[in-house]
C-alpha positions as CSV (number, residue, x, y, z in Angstrom):
1,X,0.0,0.0,0.0
2,X,2.8,2.4,0.9
3,X,4.5,1.9,-2.4
4,X,1.3,3.3,-4.2
5,X,1.4,6.5,-2.2
6,X,5.1,7.2,-1.7
7,X,8.2,7.9,-3.8
8,X,6.3,10.3,-6.0
9,X,9.0,13.0,-6.1
10,X,9.9,12.4,-9.8
11,X,6.4,13.0,-11.2
12,X,5.1,15.3,-8.6
13,X,6.5,18.8,-8.2
14,X,7.3,20.4,-4.8
15,X,4.6,22.8,-3.8
16,X,4.3,24.9,-0.6
17,X,1.0,26.3,0.6
18,X,0.2,29.5,-1.4
19,X,1.5,32.7,0.1
20,X,-0.7,35.8,0.0
21,X,0.6,38.5,-2.3
22,X,3.2,40.7,-0.6
23,X,1.0,43.8,-1.0
24,X,-1.8,42.1,0.9
25,X,0.1,40.4,3.7
26,X,2.0,43.6,4.8
27,X,-1.3,45.1,5.7
28,X,-1.7,42.8,8.7
29,X,0.1,40.5,11.1
30,X,-1.7,37.3,10.0
31,X,0.4,34.3,8.9
32,X,1.5,34.8,5.3
33,X,0.4,31.4,3.9
34,X,-2.7,29.3,4.1
35,X,-2.7,25.7,5.3
36,X,-2.7,22.8,2.9
37,X,-6.0,21.3,1.9
38,X,-6.1,17.6,2.6
39,X,-5.4,16.3,-1.0
40,X,-2.5,18.7,-1.4
41,X,-1.0,17.7,2.0
42,X,-1.3,14.0,1.1
43,X,0.2,14.6,-2.3
44,X,3.2,16.5,-0.9
45,X,3.8,13.9,1.8
46,X,3.8,11.3,-0.9
47,X,6.9,12.8,-2.5
48,X,9.0,11.3,0.4
49,X,11.5,8.8,-0.8
50,X,11.3,6.7,2.5
51,X,15.1,6.5,2.4
52,X,16.8,3.9,4.6
53,X,18.8,6.6,6.5
54,X,16.4,9.5,7.0
55,X,18.7,12.5,7.0
56,X,15.7,14.7,7.7
57,X,15.2,12.9,11.1
58,X,18.9,12.8,11.8
59,X,19.2,16.6,11.4
60,X,16.1,17.3,13.4
61,X,17.1,18.1,17.0
62,X,14.0,16.2,18.2
63,X,14.7,13.3,15.9
64,X,11.1,13.3,14.8
65,X,9.8,10.3,13.0
66,X,9.4,12.3,9.8
67,X,9.3,9.6,7.1
68,X,6.8,7.6,9.1
69,X,4.3,10.4,9.6
70,X,4.8,11.6,6.0
71,X,3.8,8.1,4.9
72,X,0.7,8.1,7.2
73,X,-0.3,11.4,5.9
74,X,0.0,10.2,2.3
75,X,-2.2,7.3,3.2
76,X,-4.8,9.6,4.6
77,X,-4.2,8.4,8.2
78,X,-4.0,11.9,9.6
79,X,-4.8,11.0,13.2
80,X,-2.1,8.3,13.3
81,X,0.3,10.9,11.7
82,X,-0.6,13.4,14.4
83,X,0.0,10.9,17.2
84,X,3.4,9.9,15.9
85,X,4.4,13.5,15.3
86,X,3.2,14.4,18.8
87,X,5.2,11.5,20.3
88,X,8.5,13.3,20.1
89,X,7.5,17.0,20.2
90,X,5.3,19.0,22.6
91,X,4.8,21.7,20.0
92,X,4.8,20.2,16.5
93,X,2.5,22.9,14.9
94,X,4.8,25.6,16.3
95,X,8.0,24.0,15.0
96,X,6.2,23.5,11.7
97,X,5.8,27.3,11.5
98,X,9.0,28.7,12.9
99,X,11.8,26.1,12.5
100,X,14.3,27.0,9.8
101,X,13.5,23.8,7.9
102,X,15.8,25.0,5.1
103,X,18.8,24.5,7.5
104,X,17.5,21.4,9.2
105,X,15.1,18.7,8.0
106,X,14.3,20.0,4.5
107,X,17.8,21.2,3.9
108,X,19.0,17.6,4.4
109,X,16.2,15.9,2.5
110,X,17.7,13.3,0.1
111,X,15.5,14.3,-2.8
112,X,16.6,17.9,-2.3
113,X,20.2,16.6,-3.1
114,X,18.9,14.9,-6.2
115,X,17.5,18.2,-7.6
116,X,13.8,17.4,-7.2
117,X,13.1,19.8,-4.3
118,X,12.8,18.8,-0.7
119,X,9.6,17.4,0.8
120,X,7.7,20.3,2.4
121,X,8.1,18.8,5.8
122,X,7.4,21.9,7.9
123,X,4.2,22.7,6.1
124,X,2.9,19.1,6.4
125,X,3.8,19.1,10.1
126,X,1.8,22.3,10.6
127,X,-1.1,20.9,8.7
128,X,-1.2,17.6,10.7
129,X,-1.4,19.2,14.1
130,X,-3.7,22.1,13.1
131,X,-6.1,19.4,11.8
132,X,-5.7,17.6,15.1
133,X,-6.7,20.7,17.1
134,X,-9.7,21.2,14.8
135,X,-10.9,17.6,15.0
136,X,-10.4,17.3,18.8
137,X,-7.6,14.8,18.6
138,X,-5.4,16.8,20.9
139,X,-6.0,15.2,24.2
140,X,-6.0,17.0,27.5
141,X,-2.8,16.8,29.6
142,X,-3.5,14.0,32.1
143,X,-1.3,14.1,35.2
144,X,0.3,10.9,36.4
145,X,-0.2,9.4,39.8
146,X,0.6,12.1,42.4
147,X,4.1,11.6,43.8
148,X,4.0,14.2,46.5
149,X,6.9,16.1,45.1
150,X,6.9,19.5,43.5
151,X,9.1,21.2,40.9
152,X,9.6,24.9,40.3
153,X,10.3,26.0,36.7
154,X,11.8,29.4,36.2
155,X,10.8,30.6,32.7
156,X,7.8,29.9,30.6
157,X,9.5,29.7,27.2
158,X,9.6,26.6,25.1
159,X,12.2,24.8,27.3
160,X,10.3,25.5,30.5
161,X,6.9,24.6,29.1
162,X,8.2,21.4,27.6
163,X,9.8,20.2,30.8
164,X,6.7,21.3,32.8
165,X,4.5,19.1,30.6
166,X,6.6,16.0,30.9
167,X,7.0,16.4,34.6
168,X,3.3,16.9,35.1
169,X,2.6,13.7,33.1
170,X,5.0,12.0,35.5
171,X,2.9,13.0,38.5
172,X,4.8,16.0,39.9
173,X,3.2,19.2,41.1
174,X,4.6,21.8,38.7
175,X,4.8,25.6,39.3
176,X,6.0,27.8,36.5
177,X,7.4,31.3,37.4
178,X,7.7,33.9,34.7
179,X,8.4,37.7,34.7
180,X,5.8,38.4,31.9
181,X,2.0,38.4,32.2
182,X,1.6,35.6,29.7
183,X,3.5,32.3,29.1
184,X,5.4,31.5,26.0
185,X,8.5,33.6,26.3
186,X,9.8,34.5,22.8
187,X,7.0,32.5,21.3
188,X,4.6,35.0,22.7
189,X,6.5,38.3,22.7
190,X,9.5,37.9,20.4
191,X,8.2,36.2,17.3
192,X,5.7,38.2,15.2
193,X,2.3,37.0,14.4
194,X,2.9,36.7,10.7
195,X,5.2,33.8,11.6
196,X,3.3,32.5,14.6
197,X,-0.2,33.6,15.4
198,X,-0.6,34.0,19.1
199,X,-3.7,31.8,19.6
200,X,-1.5,28.9,18.4
201,X,0.7,29.5,21.5
202,X,-2.1,30.3,23.9
203,X,-4.0,27.1,23.2
204,X,-0.9,25.2,24.2
205,X,-0.5,27.2,27.4
206,X,-4.3,26.8,28.2
207,X,-3.9,23.0,27.8
208,X,-1.0,23.0,30.4
209,X,-3.0,25.1,32.8
210,X,-6.0,22.8,32.5
211,X,-3.7,19.9,33.3
212,X,-2.9,21.4,36.7
213,X,0.3,23.2,36.0
214,X,0.3,26.4,38.1
215,X,1.5,29.6,36.4
216,X,2.9,32.5,38.5
217,X,3.0,35.6,36.2
218,X,4.8,38.8,36.9
219,X,7.2,36.9,39.1
220,X,10.9,37.9,39.1
221,X,13.4,35.8,40.9
222,X,15.5,38.2,43.0
223,X,12.5,40.5,43.5
224,X,9.6,38.3,44.5
225,X,11.8,35.6,45.9
226,X,15.4,34.6,45.9
227,X,16.6,31.4,44.3
228,X,17.2,29.9,47.7
229,X,13.6,30.6,48.8
230,X,12.3,28.8,45.7
231,X,14.5,25.9,46.5
232,X,12.9,25.7,49.9
233,X,9.4,25.6,48.3
234,X,10.2,22.8,45.8
235,X,11.9,19.5,45.7
236,X,13.7,20.5,42.4
237,X,14.2,23.7,40.4
238,X,14.6,24.1,36.6
239,X,16.2,27.3,35.3
240,X,14.9,27.9,31.8
241,X,15.0,31.7,31.5
242,X,16.5,31.9,28.1
243,X,18.9,34.7,27.3
244,X,17.6,38.3,27.0
245,X,20.4,40.7,27.4
246,X,20.9,42.4,24.1
247,X,24.4,42.7,22.7
248,X,25.6,46.3,22.5
249,X,26.9,48.1,19.5
250,X,30.0,50.2,20.0
251,X,29.5,53.2,17.7
252,X,29.1,56.9,18.2
253,X,25.5,57.9,18.8
254,X,24.3,54.5,19.9
255,X,22.6,56.1,22.9
256,X,20.6,58.6,20.9
257,X,16.8,58.7,21.0
258,X,15.5,56.4,18.2
259,X,18.1,53.7,18.8
260,X,16.3,50.7,20.3
261,X,16.7,47.0,21.2
262,X,15.2,44.4,18.9
263,X,13.3,42.7,21.6
264,X,11.8,45.9,23.0
265,X,10.6,46.7,19.5
266,X,9.1,43.2,18.9
267,X,7.6,43.0,22.3
268,X,5.8,46.3,21.9
269,X,4.4,45.2,18.6
270,X,3.2,41.9,19.9
271,X,1.6,43.5,23.0
272,X,-0.3,45.8,20.7
273,X,-1.5,42.7,18.9
274,X,-2.9,41.4,22.1
275,X,-4.7,44.8,22.7
276,X,-2.4,45.8,25.6
277,X,-1.7,49.4,26.6
278,X,1.8,50.1,25.3
279,X,2.7,53.8,26.0
280,X,6.2,53.5,24.3
281,X,4.5,52.3,21.1
282,X,1.7,54.9,21.3
283,X,4.1,57.8,21.7
284,X,6.1,56.6,18.7
285,X,9.2,55.5,20.5
286,X,8.8,51.8,19.6
287,X,6.8,52.3,16.4
288,X,8.1,52.4,12.9
289,X,5.2,54.2,11.3
290,X,6.3,56.8,8.7
291,X,10.0,56.5,9.7
292,X,13.1,55.5,7.8
293,X,14.2,52.3,9.7
294,X,17.6,50.7,9.8
295,X,17.9,47.2,11.3
296,X,21.5,46.1,12.2
297,X,22.0,42.4,12.1
298,X,21.5,39.3,9.9
299,X,19.8,36.7,12.1
300,X,16.2,35.6,12.4
301,X,15.5,38.4,14.9
302,X,16.7,41.0,12.4
303,X,14.3,39.4,9.8
304,X,11.4,39.7,12.3
305,X,12.2,43.3,12.9
306,X,12.4,44.4,9.3
307,X,9.2,42.6,8.4
308,X,7.4,44.1,11.4
309,X,8.6,47.6,10.5
310,X,7.1,47.2,7.0
311,X,3.8,46.2,8.5
312,X,3.8,49.2,10.8
313,X,4.0,51.5,7.8
314,X,7.7,52.5,7.8
315,X,8.7,55.0,5.1
316,X,11.7,52.7,4.2
317,X,13.3,49.7,5.8
318,X,17.0,48.7,5.4
319,X,18.9,45.8,6.9
320,X,22.6,46.2,7.4
321,X,24.7,43.1,7.6
322,X,28.5,42.9,7.6
323,X,28.7,39.6,5.6
324,X,27.1,38.7,2.3
325,X,23.8,36.9,1.8
326,X,25.4,33.4,1.5
327,X,27.0,33.9,4.9
328,X,24.2,35.3,7.0
329,X,22.9,33.3,9.9
330,X,19.2,33.9,9.3
331,X,16.9,31.8,7.2
332,X,17.2,32.3,3.5
333,X,13.5,31.7,3.3
334,X,12.9,34.6,5.6
335,X,15.2,36.9,3.6
336,X,13.2,36.0,0.5
337,X,9.9,36.9,2.3
338,X,11.4,40.2,3.4
339,X,12.6,41.1,0.0
340,X,9.2,40.4,-1.5
341,X,7.8,42.8,1.2
342,X,10.1,45.7,0.2
343,X,13.0,45.4,2.6
344,X,16.3,46.7,1.2
345,X,19.3,44.6,2.2
346,X,22.7,46.4,2.3
347,X,25.1,43.5,2.3
348,X,28.7,43.8,3.4
349,X,28.1,46.9,5.4
350,X,28.7,47.8,9.1
351,X,27.6,50.9,11.0
352,X,30.2,53.3,12.3
353,X,28.0,56.0,13.8
354,X,24.4,57.1,14.4
355,X,24.1,60.7,13.2
356,X,21.7,63.4,14.3
357,X,23.0,64.2,17.8
358,X,20.5,63.5,20.6
359,X,17.9,62.1,18.1
360,X,18.8,59.6,15.4
361,X,18.6,60.9,11.9
362,X,20.9,58.5,10.0
363,X,23.5,55.8,10.1
364,X,27.0,56.1,8.8
365,X,28.3,52.8,7.4
366,X,31.4,51.4,5.8
367,X,31.7,48.8,3.3
368,X,33.1,45.4,4.2
369,X,34.7,42.5,2.4
370,X,35.2,38.9,3.4
371,X,38.7,37.9,4.4
372,X,40.2,34.7,5.7
373,X,38.0,32.2,7.6
374,X,37.7,32.8,11.3
375,X,37.7,30.2,14.1
376,X,34.3,28.9,13.1
377,X,35.3,28.4,9.4
378,X,33.3,31.4,8.2
379,X,35.1,34.1,6.3
380,X,35.7,37.0,8.6
381,X,34.5,40.5,7.6
382,X,37.0,43.2,7.3
383,X,37.0,46.9,6.3
384,X,37.0,47.6,2.6
385,X,38.7,51.0,2.4
386,X,36.9,53.8,0.6
387,X,33.4,52.5,1.0
388,X,31.8,54.9,3.4
389,X,28.2,56.0,3.0
390,X,25.2,57.3,5.1
391,X,21.6,56.2,5.0
392,X,18.6,58.0,6.7
393,X,17.3,56.4,9.9
394,X,14.9,57.8,12.4
395,X,14.6,54.4,14.0
396,X,17.7,52.2,14.4
397,X,17.0,48.7,15.7
398,X,19.9,46.7,17.2
399,X,19.4,43.0,16.4
400,X,22.9,41.7,17.2
401,X,21.9,38.7,19.3
402,X,21.4,38.0,23.0
403,X,23.6,37.1,26.0
404,X,22.8,35.8,29.4
405,X,21.8,38.0,32.3
406,X,23.9,38.0,35.4
407,X,21.7,35.4,37.3
408,X,24.0,34.8,40.3
409,X,23.8,38.5,41.1
410,X,20.2,39.1,40.2
411,X,19.0,36.0,42.1
412,X,21.2,36.4,45.2
413,X,22.9,33.1,44.3
414,X,26.6,33.6,44.0
415,X,27.2,29.9,44.3
416,X,25.4,29.3,41.0
417,X,28.1,28.4,38.5
418,X,28.2,30.1,35.2
419,X,30.5,30.1,32.2
420,X,32.7,33.0,31.0
421,X,29.8,33.9,28.7
422,X,27.4,34.1,31.6
423,X,25.4,31.0,30.7
424,X,24.6,28.6,33.5
425,X,27.0,25.7,33.9
426,X,25.2,22.4,33.8
427,X,26.5,18.8,33.7
428,X,26.4,17.6,30.1
429,X,24.7,14.3,31.2
430,X,22.3,15.2,34.0
431,X,21.8,19.0,33.2
432,X,22.2,19.7,36.9
433,X,23.9,22.9,37.9
434,X,26.4,23.5,40.7
435,X,23.5,23.5,43.1
436,X,22.0,20.2,44.2
437,X,18.5,19.7,42.8
438,X,18.8,22.8,40.5
439,X,18.8,22.0,36.8
440,X,19.1,24.2,33.8
441,X,18.1,23.8,30.1
442,X,17.6,25.7,26.9
443,X,19.3,28.9,25.8
444,X,20.4,29.8,29.3
445,X,22.8,26.8,29.0
446,X,23.6,26.6,25.3
447,X,23.3,30.3,24.4
448,X,20.9,31.9,22.0
449,X,19.6,29.1,19.7
450,X,16.5,27.7,18.0
451,X,13.1,27.0,19.6
452,X,13.4,23.3,18.5
453,X,16.6,23.0,20.5
454,X,14.9,24.5,23.5
455,X,12.1,21.9,23.2
456,X,14.7,19.1,22.9
457,X,16.5,20.4,26.0
458,X,13.2,20.6,27.9
459,X,12.5,17.0,27.1
460,X,15.9,15.9,28.1
461,X,16.0,17.8,31.4
462,X,12.6,16.5,32.4
463,X,13.8,12.9,32.1
464,X,16.9,13.7,34.1
465,X,14.9,15.5,36.8
466,X,12.4,12.6,37.0
467,X,15.3,10.2,37.6
468,X,16.8,12.4,40.3
469,X,13.5,13.0,42.1
470,X,12.7,9.2,42.0
471,X,16.1,8.4,43.5
472,X,15.6,11.1,46.2
473,X,12.2,9.8,47.1
474,X,13.6,6.3,47.4
475,X,16.4,7.5,49.7
476,X,14.0,9.3,51.9
477,X,11.8,6.1,52.2
478,X,14.9,4.1,53.2
479,X,15.9,6.8,55.8
480,X,12.4,6.7,57.3
């Protein structure tokens, strides 16, 4: 039966869901593409070659059973496909939307190498789980037998939410502490709606809350409680805060009005989408409307900023990046979307100053060229003499990446071990920190990375915490 449905990549062209025209989609923050209809999803899943060594799964951080659920989709067994997809991921429809598939599963698809175009794995993954939600196949979170032990999770981003779900299924009382007024972390406040509509995130959070996970919003460790106080409340702690300290840019004028951090800009935009009162947006400080906008950086956050600025009605949007297009860290697919929407990319350029005095009016830049490879193997950018220029900019958005906050100081926990980059030190096998019973996972351990890696880390740390808590309970029973 499978042979009749699969290996159709030679006679069946690759087809992604239709995107809305650029002129239409920049008028709102809705997702830019529709979902597959069932026949189209089945046809695209049927292009899978079912290869013996599935490089798509190998290069997926979650090692999802991709060829298997593609086969089930092609056969019309959508519920089975969903259950298999859900078996390895707590957020498959979110990964289907925001994973850089061109760098992971689809970029390593065997038929992509043969010139036939990769299977559209992400779009099928999104389709499967969206269908499951609509059909009522997504089951409630059912807690396991109560163990009488509790876990405190600091951070409600993808790593924290994933760990919380697995720990609750294993019977633990789970409390999630987050500084924001909604869960989701960057899924909620960092990623724009045109990539990830917020009801998609909120229904996941609602499912966790309905399963008995307790959320404490507006809670800052170090202000509302110290780390030590949380340790006294719970049998184990998970640090899953992510990394939020924006990297600085060392140029003249970087402290002028109109120079803002990427996350501040994106958070303000997302909060307006929720209908929140955002004074800094309303007074224009964090709004791109009618302004010449320059975004500095070449990662996915920079792409989110330029595309958000377009939707806010910017007069012009430019992205400065010091390397060329082939060497940028962001998704090439996202760059293509941005270009369609009118963003001007100024490759091989680096800022030297923000002009205009107290209020930004422009960005001076110099041209760059690629020299010898650096320690990572990428060709290092260097100054190309004689290539100075200036571009207008009333809003300059710094999207240069994120570093860890100084948690030992903020949390009154000087004994918490950190690396020279400020990330939390955790045992590579157990993910336990220097403090007994305190674990860490996600970006706060590995540095700024992908959502799919945070989900993987959340899954791994939940298993490690479960083993440690079981051993602790057994020791206590023996001592009694």
